C-alpha positions as CSV (number, residue, x, y, z in Angstrom):
1,M,49.8,177.3,59.8
2,T,50.6,175.6,63.1
3,I,50.3,177.1,66.6
4,T,52.3,175.5,69.4
5,D,53.5,176.3,72.9
6,R,57.1,175.5,72.2
7,D,60.0,177.6,73.6
8,I,61.1,180.4,71.3
9,S,64.8,180.5,70.4
10,K,67.0,183.5,71.2
11,K,67.4,184.2,67.5
12,E,63.6,184.1,66.9
13,L,63.0,186.4,69.8
14,N,65.8,188.8,68.6
15,D,64.2,188.9,65.1
16,I,60.8,189.8,66.7
17,Y,62.5,192.6,68.8
18,N,64.3,193.9,65.8
19,D,60.9,194.1,64.0
20,F,59.6,196.1,66.9
21,K,62.5,198.5,66.5
22,E,61.7,198.8,62.7
23,I,58.1,199.7,63.5
24,E,59.3,202.4,65.8
25,I,61.6,203.8,63.2
26,Q,58.7,203.8,60.7
27,D,56.7,205.7,63.3
28,N,59.5,208.2,63.7
29,V,60.0,207.2,67.4
30,P,63.5,208.3,68.4
31,P,65.9,205.6,69.6
32,N,65.5,204.7,73.3
33,N,69.0,204.6,74.8
34,Q,68.0,203.1,78.1
35,R,70.2,203.9,81.0
36,R,70.2,202.9,84.7
37,Y,70.5,205.5,87.5
38,Q,70.8,204.6,91.1
39,F,71.7,205.7,94.6
40,I,73.1,203.6,97.4
41,A,73.0,204.5,101.1
42,E,75.7,202.9,103.2
43,E,76.7,202.9,106.8
44,N,79.9,201.1,108.0
45,E,80.3,199.7,104.5
46,I,76.9,198.0,104.7
47,I,74.1,198.9,102.2
48,I,71.1,200.3,104.1
49,G,69.2,201.8,101.2
50,F,69.0,201.4,97.5
51,V,67.0,203.1,94.8
52,S,67.3,202.3,91.1
53,G,65.6,202.4,87.7
54,L,65.8,202.8,84.0
55,T,65.2,205.7,81.6
56,N,62.6,205.1,78.8
57,H,62.2,208.1,76.5
58,K,60.7,210.7,78.8
59,W,59.6,208.3,81.5
60,F,61.7,206.8,84.2
61,Y,60.8,203.3,85.6
62,L,61.6,203.0,89.3
63,S,62.5,199.4,89.4
64,D,64.0,199.1,92.9
65,M,63.3,200.9,96.2
66,W,64.6,199.3,99.4
67,V,65.6,200.4,102.9
68,H,67.0,198.0,105.5
69,A,64.5,197.2,108.2
70,D,66.5,198.9,110.9
71,Y,66.4,202.2,109.0
72,R,62.7,202.3,107.8
73,R,60.4,205.0,108.8
74,Q,63.3,207.4,109.5
75,G,63.2,209.4,106.3
76,L,66.0,207.5,104.4
77,G,63.7,206.1,101.7
78,G,62.2,209.5,101.0
79,K,65.7,211.1,100.9
80,I,67.2,208.7,98.4
81,L,64.0,208.7,96.3
82,V,64.1,212.5,96.0
83,M,67.8,212.3,95.1
84,L,66.9,209.9,92.3
85,E,64.0,212.0,91.1
86,E,66.1,215.2,91.0
87,K,68.8,213.4,89.0
88,V,66.5,211.9,86.4
89,K,64.6,215.2,86.1
90,S,68.0,216.9,85.4
91,I,68.6,214.6,82.4
92,G,65.1,215.3,80.9
93,M,62.8,212.7,82.4
94,E,59.3,214.1,82.7
95,H,57.6,211.3,84.6
96,I,58.4,208.5,86.9
97,W,56.4,205.3,87.5
98,T,56.7,202.1,89.6
99,W,54.9,199.1,90.9
100,T,54.4,198.2,94.6
101,T,52.6,195.8,96.8
102,G,51.8,195.5,100.5
103,F,50.1,197.5,103.2
104,I,52.9,200.0,104.0
105,N,54.5,200.7,100.6
106,P,51.5,202.4,99.1
107,K,51.4,204.9,102.0
108,F,55.0,205.7,101.4
109,Y,54.6,206.4,97.7
110,E,51.5,208.5,98.3
111,S,53.4,210.5,100.9
112,Q,56.0,211.2,98.2
113,G,53.4,212.6,95.8
114,Y,52.8,209.6,93.7
115,K,49.3,208.9,92.2
116,T,47.7,205.6,91.5
117,F,47.3,204.7,87.8
118,T,46.1,201.1,88.3
119,V,45.3,198.5,91.0
120,F,45.2,194.8,90.7
121,E,43.1,193.9,93.8
122,D,44.1,191.0,96.0
123,F,47.0,190.3,93.7
124,C,48.4,187.8,96.1
125,E,46.5,185.3,98.2
126,V,46.4,187.9,101.0
127,K,43.1,189.9,101.1
128,G,43.9,193.6,100.5
129,Y,47.4,192.9,99.3
130,H,47.2,194.7,96.0
131,Q,49.6,195.3,93.2
132,I,49.5,199.0,92.6
133,G,51.0,201.1,89.8
134,Y,52.1,204.6,90.8
135,R,53.2,207.6,88.8
136,K,54.5,211.0,89.4
137,D,55.0,213.9,87.1
138,L,58.4,215.5,87.4
139,I,57.7,218.7,85.4
């Protein structure tokens, strides 16, 4: 046996991922047909807000949430987030989760009913700038 730090090839990585899928099949896990859902807010053909994420069985991963600086703190973020939550709930998602950092972002998610599931304290070099995992039950 040898253990090295070489780069893995695409074929080798695909073989490993295929084995993960085989394990899930053996465990009777239904196939995960991941799909992206998103909403885009525009004004004068300029994107001013964006929310997006991916389905994963009964969980939805909120991968992107952004509002242009000129439109922040005016309710747009909450509006497009609720639209996304309602959409993914309508297709059977039971929970939603995301990561965020900063000083303002956590307050936004908490105001939208999200609860902390983990905190990586002082994630960056800025004191108090944490990486926070949030989740919300949709059912």
